[in-house]
C-alpha positions as CSV (number, residue, x, y, z in Angstrom):
1,M,0.0,0.0,0.0
2,T,1.4,3.4,-1.0
3,K,2.2,5.8,1.9
4,K,1.6,9.5,1.2
5,L,4.1,11.9,2.7
6,L,3.6,15.7,2.9
7,I,6.8,17.5,3.6
8,D,7.0,21.0,5.2
9,L,9.0,23.3,2.9
10,K,8.4,26.6,4.8
11,P,12.1,26.9,5.9
12,A,13.2,26.4,2.3
13,L,12.2,30.0,1.5
14,D,14.9,31.2,3.9
15,G,18.7,31.4,3.4
16,F,21.7,29.2,3.9
17,A,21.3,28.3,7.6
18,G,21.1,24.7,8.8
19,I,17.3,24.2,8.9
20,P,16.7,25.6,5.4
21,Q,19.5,23.3,4.1
22,E,18.1,20.3,5.8
23,T,14.6,21.1,4.5
24,R,15.7,21.2,0.9
25,L,18.1,18.2,1.1
26,L,15.6,16.0,3.0
27,F,12.8,16.7,0.5
28,A,15.1,15.9,-2.5
29,N,16.2,12.6,-0.9
30,L,12.8,11.5,0.4
31,K,11.6,11.7,-3.2
32,R,14.0,8.8,-3.8
33,L,12.3,6.5,-1.3
34,G,11.0,4.6,-4.3
35,D,8.0,2.4,-4.9
36,G,5.4,2.5,-2.1
37,Y,5.8,6.2,-1.3
38,E,4.3,9.4,-2.7
39,V,6.1,12.6,-1.6
40,E,4.6,16.1,-1.9
41,G,5.7,19.5,-0.6
42,L,3.8,21.8,1.7
43,I,4.4,25.5,1.0
44,Q,3.8,28.2,3.6
45,H,5.2,31.7,4.3
46,G,6.7,32.6,7.6
47,S,4.9,35.9,8.0
48,G,2.9,36.6,4.9
49,V,-0.5,35.4,3.7
50,L,-0.3,33.4,0.5
51,S,-2.8,33.6,-2.4
52,S,-4.3,30.1,-2.4
53,N,-7.3,28.3,-3.8
54,G,-8.0,26.4,-0.6
55,A,-9.6,23.1,-1.0
56,D,-10.8,23.9,-4.6
57,N,-8.9,21.8,-7.1
58,G,-9.9,24.1,-10.0
59,A,-12.1,21.6,-11.8
60,G,-14.0,23.3,-14.5
61,L,-11.8,26.3,-14.8
62,P,-10.3,27.1,-18.2
63,P,-6.5,26.6,-18.4
64,N,-5.7,30.3,-18.4
65,Q,-7.6,30.8,-15.1
66,K,-5.9,27.9,-13.4
67,I,-2.5,29.1,-14.5
68,Y,-3.3,32.7,-13.4
69,R,-4.3,31.4,-10.0
70,D,-0.9,29.7,-9.6
71,A,0.9,32.9,-10.8
72,R,-0.8,34.8,-8.0
73,L,0.6,32.3,-5.5
74,V,4.1,32.8,-6.9
75,S,3.6,36.6,-6.6
76,S,2.5,36.3,-3.0
77,L,5.5,34.2,-2.2
78,C,7.7,37.0,-3.4
79,R,6.5,39.4,-0.8
80,S,5.3,39.4,2.8
81,A,1.7,39.9,1.8
82,V,-1.1,40.9,4.2
83,R,-4.6,39.8,3.4
84,T,-6.9,42.8,2.7
85,I,-10.0,42.3,4.8
86,V,-11.3,45.8,5.1
87,P,-10.0,48.1,2.3
88,G,-8.2,51.2,3.6
89,L,-7.1,49.8,7.0
90,P,-3.4,50.0,7.8
91,R,-1.3,46.8,7.3
92,P,-0.8,46.1,11.1
93,V,-4.6,46.4,11.6
94,Q,-5.3,44.0,8.7
95,R,-2.8,41.5,10.1
96,K,-4.3,41.6,13.6
97,L,-7.8,41.3,12.1
98,G,-6.7,38.3,10.1
99,V,-5.4,36.6,13.2
100,E,-8.7,37.2,15.0
101,L,-10.6,35.7,12.2
102,L,-8.4,32.6,12.4
103,R,-9.0,32.4,16.1
104,W,-12.7,32.3,15.4
105,Q,-12.2,29.7,12.8
106,A,-10.3,27.5,15.3
107,L,-13.0,28.0,17.9
108,R,-15.6,26.8,15.5
109,G,-13.5,23.8,14.6
110,R,-13.2,24.6,10.9
111,P,-10.0,23.3,9.4
112,V,-7.7,25.2,7.1
113,G,-7.9,23.7,3.6
114,L,-4.9,23.0,1.5
115,G,-4.5,24.7,-1.8
116,R,-2.8,23.1,-4.8
117,F,0.1,24.5,-6.8
118,E,0.8,23.1,-10.2
119,S,4.5,23.7,-10.6
120,D,5.2,22.5,-14.1
121,L,5.0,25.9,-15.7
122,F,6.7,27.6,-12.7
123,D,9.7,25.3,-12.3
124,D,12.2,28.3,-12.6
125,F,10.6,29.9,-9.5
126,V,10.3,26.7,-7.5
127,W,13.9,25.8,-8.3
128,R,15.5,29.2,-7.6
129,H,13.4,30.2,-4.6
130,L,13.1,26.8,-2.8
131,F,15.8,24.4,-3.8
132,A,18.8,25.9,-5.6
133,K,20.7,27.0,-2.5
134,S,21.3,23.4,-1.3
135,V,20.2,20.8,-4.0
136,A,22.5,19.8,-6.9
137,V,21.4,21.2,-10.2
138,A,21.2,17.7,-11.6
139,D,18.2,17.3,-9.4
140,K,16.3,20.4,-10.7
141,T,13.6,18.5,-12.5
142,H,13.5,15.9,-9.8
143,V,12.3,18.4,-7.2
144,A,11.0,21.5,-9.1
145,R,8.2,19.5,-10.8
146,S,6.9,17.9,-7.7
147,R,3.3,18.2,-6.5
148,F,2.8,21.0,-3.9
149,R,0.1,21.9,-1.4
150,V,-0.3,25.4,0.1
151,V,-1.3,26.7,3.5
152,S,-2.5,30.3,3.0
153,P,-2.2,31.7,6.6
154,S,1.4,32.4,7.7
155,R,3.3,30.2,10.2
156,R,3.5,33.1,12.6
157,A,-0.3,33.6,12.4
158,L,-0.8,29.9,13.3
159,H,1.5,30.4,16.3
160,E,-0.4,33.5,17.4
161,V,-3.7,31.7,17.2
162,G,-2.4,28.8,19.4
163,L,-0.9,31.1,22.0
164,T,-3.8,33.5,22.8
165,G,-7.5,33.0,23.0
166,F,-10.4,35.4,23.1
167,G,-9.7,37.2,26.4
168,R,-10.8,35.3,29.4
169,L,-13.8,33.7,27.8
170,F,-12.1,31.2,25.6
171,A,-8.7,29.5,26.1
172,P,-6.3,29.3,23.1
173,R,-7.3,26.6,20.6
174,P,-5.0,25.7,17.7
175,L,-6.1,25.6,14.1
176,T,-6.4,22.2,12.3
177,I,-4.8,21.8,8.9
178,D,-6.9,19.5,6.6
179,T,-4.3,16.8,5.8
180,D,-6.9,14.2,5.0
181,G,-5.5,11.8,2.5
182,Y,-1.9,12.0,3.7
183,D,-0.4,9.4,6.0
184,Y,2.3,11.7,7.3
185,L,3.0,15.4,7.7
186,L,6.7,15.9,8.3
187,V,7.5,19.4,9.7
188,Q,10.8,21.0,10.4
189,T,10.1,22.6,13.8
190,P,7.4,22.2,16.4
191,F,4.2,22.8,14.4
192,P,1.6,25.3,15.6
193,A,-1.5,23.5,14.3
194,R,-3.1,20.1,14.4
195,V,-3.5,17.6,11.6
196,S,-6.4,15.4,10.4
197,P,-6.9,12.3,12.6
198,R,-5.6,9.8,10.1
199,T,-2.4,11.8,9.5
200,R,0.6,11.2,11.7
201,L,2.5,14.4,12.6
202,V,6.3,13.9,12.5
203,V,8.4,16.7,14.0
204,R,12.0,17.0,12.7
205,Y,13.4,18.4,16.0
206,H,16.6,20.5,15.5
207,D,17.3,22.0,18.9
208,A,15.8,23.3,22.1
209,V,17.7,26.6,22.0
210,P,14.6,28.9,22.1
211,I,13.8,27.3,25.6
212,L,17.2,26.4,27.0
213,M,19.1,29.5,25.7
214,P,16.5,32.2,25.2
215,H,19.1,34.9,25.7
216,T,20.7,33.9,22.4
217,I,17.7,34.3,20.1
218,A,15.8,37.1,18.5
219,D,12.3,38.3,19.5
220,R,12.8,36.2,22.7
221,D,9.4,36.3,24.3
222,F,7.5,35.3,21.1
223,H,9.9,32.6,19.8
224,M,10.3,31.0,23.3
225,A,6.5,31.0,23.8
226,A,5.9,29.8,20.2
227,H,8.4,27.0,20.4
228,H,7.2,25.8,23.8
229,G,3.5,26.2,23.0
230,A,3.7,24.3,19.7
231,L,5.9,21.6,21.3
232,C,3.4,21.1,24.1
233,R,0.6,20.7,21.6
234,N,2.6,18.2,19.4
235,I,3.4,16.1,22.5
236,A,-0.2,16.1,23.6
237,D,-1.4,15.1,20.1
238,G,0.9,12.1,20.0
239,A,3.4,13.3,17.4
240,S,6.6,11.4,16.6
241,F,9.9,13.2,16.9
242,V,12.9,12.6,14.6
243,C,15.8,14.5,16.2
244,I,18.9,15.5,14.3
245,S,21.3,14.3,17.0
246,Q,21.4,12.4,20.3
247,T,22.2,15.7,22.0
248,T,19.0,17.2,20.7
249,R,17.0,14.2,21.7
250,A,18.4,14.4,25.2
251,D,17.3,18.0,25.4
252,L,13.8,17.1,24.2
253,L,13.5,14.3,26.8
254,A,14.7,16.7,29.6
255,L,11.7,18.8,28.7
256,F,9.2,16.0,27.9
257,P,10.3,12.6,29.3
258,S,7.0,11.2,27.9
259,A,8.4,11.6,24.4
260,E,11.0,8.8,24.9
261,S,9.1,6.1,23.1
262,R,8.1,8.5,20.3
263,S,11.5,9.9,19.6
264,T,14.4,8.7,17.6
265,V,17.6,10.1,15.9
266,I,18.3,10.4,12.2
267,Y,21.2,12.7,11.3
268,N,21.1,15.5,8.7
269,M,22.4,14.8,5.2
270,V,25.2,16.8,3.7
271,A,24.9,17.9,0.1
272,D,26.7,16.1,-2.7
273,D,28.4,19.4,-3.7
274,Y,31.0,18.8,-1.0
275,F,33.9,16.5,-1.9
276,A,37.7,16.7,-1.9
277,G,38.5,18.4,-5.2
278,E,41.9,19.2,-6.8
279,E,41.6,23.0,-7.4
280,P,44.8,24.9,-6.6
281,A,45.0,27.2,-3.5
282,S,45.0,30.2,-5.8
283,R,41.4,29.4,-6.7
284,A,40.4,30.0,-3.1
285,F,41.9,33.5,-3.1
286,D,40.1,34.3,-6.4
287,I,36.8,33.2,-4.7
288,I,37.5,35.4,-1.7
289,T,38.2,38.4,-3.9
290,N,35.1,37.9,-5.9
291,R,32.7,37.3,-3.0
292,L,33.7,40.1,-0.6
293,D,30.7,41.4,1.2
294,V,29.4,44.9,0.3
295,E,30.1,45.8,4.0
296,H,33.7,46.2,3.0
297,E,32.8,49.3,1.1
298,A,32.2,51.1,4.4
299,H,35.4,49.7,5.9
300,G,38.3,50.2,3.5
301,G,36.7,49.4,0.1
302,R,36.7,46.2,-2.0
303,G,39.0,47.3,-4.9
304,D,42.2,47.8,-3.0
305,L,41.5,44.8,-0.7
306,G,41.0,42.6,-3.8
307,R,44.6,43.3,-4.9
308,T,45.8,42.6,-1.3
309,I,44.1,39.3,-1.3
310,E,45.5,38.3,-4.6
311,A,49.0,39.2,-3.4
312,C,48.4,37.2,-0.2
313,G,47.4,34.1,-2.3
314,R,50.5,34.4,-4.5
315,A,52.7,34.6,-1.3
316,G,51.2,31.4,0.1
317,G,49.1,33.1,2.7
318,R,46.9,31.2,5.1
319,Y,43.4,31.9,6.5
320,L,41.0,30.5,9.1
321,L,37.5,30.0,7.9
322,M,34.1,30.3,9.8
323,V,30.8,29.7,8.0
324,S,27.8,30.9,10.0
325,T,25.2,33.6,10.4
326,V,26.6,36.4,12.5
327,E,24.7,36.2,15.8
328,P,25.7,35.7,19.5
329,R,25.2,32.0,19.8
330,K,27.7,31.3,17.0
331,N,30.5,32.8,19.1
332,H,32.3,35.0,16.6
333,R,33.7,37.4,19.2
334,M,35.5,34.5,21.0
335,L,37.0,33.4,17.7
336,I,38.2,36.9,16.9
337,S,39.9,37.1,20.3
338,A,41.6,33.7,19.7
339,W,42.7,34.8,16.2
340,E,44.1,38.0,17.6
341,K,46.1,36.0,20.0
342,L,47.4,33.7,17.3
343,R,48.6,36.8,15.3
344,C,50.6,37.9,18.3
345,T,52.1,34.5,19.1
346,G,53.7,33.3,15.9
347,F,51.2,33.8,13.1
348,P,51.2,37.5,12.2
349,D,50.0,37.1,8.7
350,L,47.1,34.7,9.4
351,K,43.8,36.0,8.0
352,L,40.3,35.4,9.1
353,V,37.5,34.7,6.6
354,L,33.9,34.9,7.7
355,V,31.1,33.7,5.5
356,G,27.6,34.5,6.4
357,G,25.1,37.3,6.6
358,N,24.1,39.4,9.7
359,G,21.6,37.8,12.0
360,W,20.0,39.3,15.1
361,D,22.0,41.3,17.6
362,Y,25.1,41.3,15.4
363,E,26.2,44.9,16.2
364,K,28.6,44.1,19.0
365,I,30.2,41.4,16.9
366,A,30.5,43.9,14.1
367,E,32.3,46.3,16.4
368,A,35.0,43.6,16.9
369,M,35.2,42.9,13.1
370,H,35.3,46.4,11.7
371,P,38.8,47.6,12.8
372,W,40.3,44.4,11.3
373,M,38.2,44.8,8.2
374,R,39.6,48.3,7.7
375,R,43.1,46.9,8.0
376,G,42.4,44.2,5.5
377,E,42.9,41.3,7.9
378,I,39.3,40.0,8.3
379,W,37.6,39.2,5.0
380,R,33.8,39.0,5.1
381,L,32.1,37.1,2.2
382,S,28.5,36.7,1.1
383,N,26.5,34.8,-1.5
384,V,29.1,32.0,-1.8
385,P,27.6,29.0,-3.7
386,A,28.4,25.5,-2.5
387,G,30.8,24.7,-5.3
388,E,33.0,27.7,-4.2
389,L,32.5,27.1,-0.5
390,R,33.9,23.6,-1.0
391,V,37.2,25.2,-2.3
392,L,37.4,27.5,0.7
393,Y,36.9,24.6,3.1
394,R,39.6,22.6,1.3
395,H,42.3,25.3,1.4
396,A,41.6,26.9,4.8
397,A,44.4,26.4,7.3
398,A,41.4,25.2,9.4
399,T,37.6,25.6,9.5
400,I,36.6,26.8,12.9
401,C,33.2,25.8,14.5
402,P,33.1,27.8,17.7
403,S,29.4,27.8,18.5
404,L,28.1,27.8,22.1
405,A,25.1,25.5,21.1
406,E,24.1,23.6,17.9
407,G,21.7,20.9,16.9
408,F,24.1,19.5,14.3
409,D,26.5,22.0,12.7
410,Y,26.7,21.6,8.9
411,S,29.8,23.6,8.4
412,G,32.1,21.2,10.1
413,V,30.7,18.2,8.2
414,E,30.9,20.1,4.9
415,A,34.5,21.0,5.6
416,M,35.4,17.3,6.3
417,R,33.7,16.2,3.1
418,S,35.7,18.8,1.2
419,G,39.0,17.6,2.6
420,G,39.4,20.3,5.1
421,V,40.6,20.4,8.7
422,V,38.1,21.2,11.5
423,V,38.6,22.6,14.9
424,A,35.5,23.0,17.0
425,S,34.1,24.1,20.4
426,D,34.0,21.3,22.9
427,I,30.2,21.0,23.2
428,P,28.3,17.7,23.4
429,V,26.8,17.9,19.9
430,H,30.2,18.5,18.3
431,R,31.7,15.5,20.1
432,E,28.8,13.4,18.9
433,V,28.7,14.6,15.2
434,F,32.3,15.3,14.5
435,A,33.7,12.5,16.8
436,D,37.5,12.2,16.3
437,G,37.4,14.1,13.0
438,A,38.1,17.5,14.7
439,G,40.3,19.2,17.2
440,Y,38.5,20.8,20.2
441,F,38.7,23.8,22.5
442,D,36.8,25.4,25.4
443,P,34.2,27.8,23.7
444,Y,34.5,30.2,26.6
445,A,38.3,30.4,26.6
446,P,40.0,32.3,23.7
447,D,43.5,31.2,25.0
448,D,42.5,27.6,24.8
449,A,41.1,28.1,21.3
450,A,44.2,29.8,20.2
451,A,46.4,27.0,21.6
452,A,44.3,24.3,19.9
453,I,44.3,26.0,16.5
454,G,48.0,27.0,16.9
455,R,49.1,23.4,17.4
456,L,47.7,22.5,14.0
457,L,49.1,25.5,12.3
458,A,52.7,25.0,13.6
459,S,55.0,22.9,11.4
460,E,55.4,20.4,14.2
461,G,51.6,19.9,14.0
462,D,51.6,18.6,10.5
463,A,51.1,15.0,11.5
464,E,48.2,15.8,13.8
465,R,46.6,18.0,11.2
466,E,46.8,15.3,8.5
467,A,45.5,12.7,11.0
468,I,42.4,14.9,11.8
469,R,41.9,15.5,8.0
470,G,41.9,11.7,7.4
471,R,39.6,10.9,10.3
472,G,37.3,13.7,9.3
473,S,36.8,12.3,5.8
474,V,35.7,9.0,7.3
475,V,33.4,10.6,9.9
476,A,31.7,12.7,7.2
477,E,30.6,9.6,5.3
478,R,28.0,9.0,8.0
479,Y,26.0,12.0,6.8
480,T,25.7,11.2,3.1
481,G,22.4,10.5,1.5
482,R,23.3,6.9,0.7
483,V,23.8,6.3,4.5
484,V,21.0,8.5,5.9
485,L,18.1,7.8,3.5
486,P,17.8,4.1,4.4
487,K,17.2,5.3,8.0
488,W,14.2,7.3,6.9
489,R,12.9,4.3,4.9
490,E,13.2,2.2,8.1
491,F,11.4,4.9,10.1
492,F,8.4,5.1,7.8
493,A,8.2,1.3,7.4
494,A,8.1,0.9,11.2
495,S,5.8,3.7,12.2
496,G,2.0,3.8,11.5
497,A,0.0,6.7,10.3
498,G,-2.7,8.3,12.5
499,D,-5.2,5.9,13.9
500,G,-8.3,8.2,13.7
501,K,-8.9,8.0,17.5
502,R,-7.4,11.3,18.6
503,D,-9.7,13.6,20.6
504,M,-9.9,16.7,18.4
505,S,-12.0,18.7,20.9
506,A,-9.2,19.4,23.5
């Protein structure tokens, strides 16, 4: 009997961070499950209302009207749209009114219907906006011409409905998404809605950071409450949890011991774009020159710096590499302090390359970066495609993963797959995922980080560096699609869909 899987693609609309990457790669690989499985994608915007046809399948419409309807969906995905309920009202009022109407819909027990998106004529949009950042171009047709369903209300609106009721009269009640006909809905974070009784909700659980480290996230009160509220509802509704690491599962069970029998671990998959290539080191410096972030314009310019980088490459210069969004949890300031110490203790020409855009609360980190950017010693890059990032990993003196907390940490595994050397913060998830394929340091101690990195940079550290590189290439094989996909096949073969007995009135 064929099992029908609906896969949450909301995070795929975002950038290069871990959850968006996992979303794209998981969808592409689950479509290879083979006979006995039908896999479709679920499209939803994080904050905007999508133009959707609801439960209407368009039967009886002429072709031009059906295509125009799908074009309106594409247009709404390109902007954070707000549904116009009363013409002339300001956008914030329209948004609040829309949420109140959804609360009333939840109270009445009316489910949110799923729209349909026929992607064949819009494969360019689907490919470039949903998948191109992580999936190999050879898989373009494989993923872009899939079948897609649409949730019109935003994910944030679903959270708001589930968090607050109508004053003191009615307690919060979550909306239900009409998933009838699907055996599984696989979502990438705790889901702020219920599903149809015969659909099993599967939560891909990445981390408990919004609860355990709320001081390191943006919009703390909302994201902490949204994560906890949705997680409580998913637990109560009998959802299954597939955690991305044993460390993440341990955090989940610390919060909800009752989830032990319904939780398991399947690691993330790394993209096929990462492998040990043969490009010369000069290619890495060409990439650095071409991908300098526009922020350099305000701190010394990109023209003169490009010439400096080219000269550094010709002279056999070395650089440390960090790939991450700039935000407090990623620990950039500690790395900069460790790098400054290395420059003062035997490595005066060592550069620091930082790949990633600004996240929340990045200003203090920027204060530490900018003086060195003006001197041409820290190089910030942006919009680096996977094929070029692979070269940067391969030729970095070391890729540094200094985070204070992670659920998995793609950059270290990508570096290992690319033939690079990894040095990481000594936190449980790094020990679990990177194993003996990395060197380690105390994430709160710049001196310890400088010492750990310095040992590998020194000439007497050549043997240790090559040993780490070799072990890393073995460790990284654990996270390839050919190893991880069978785990998913086993999971779906062993777990049943919804049993139709869940009490939907609670």
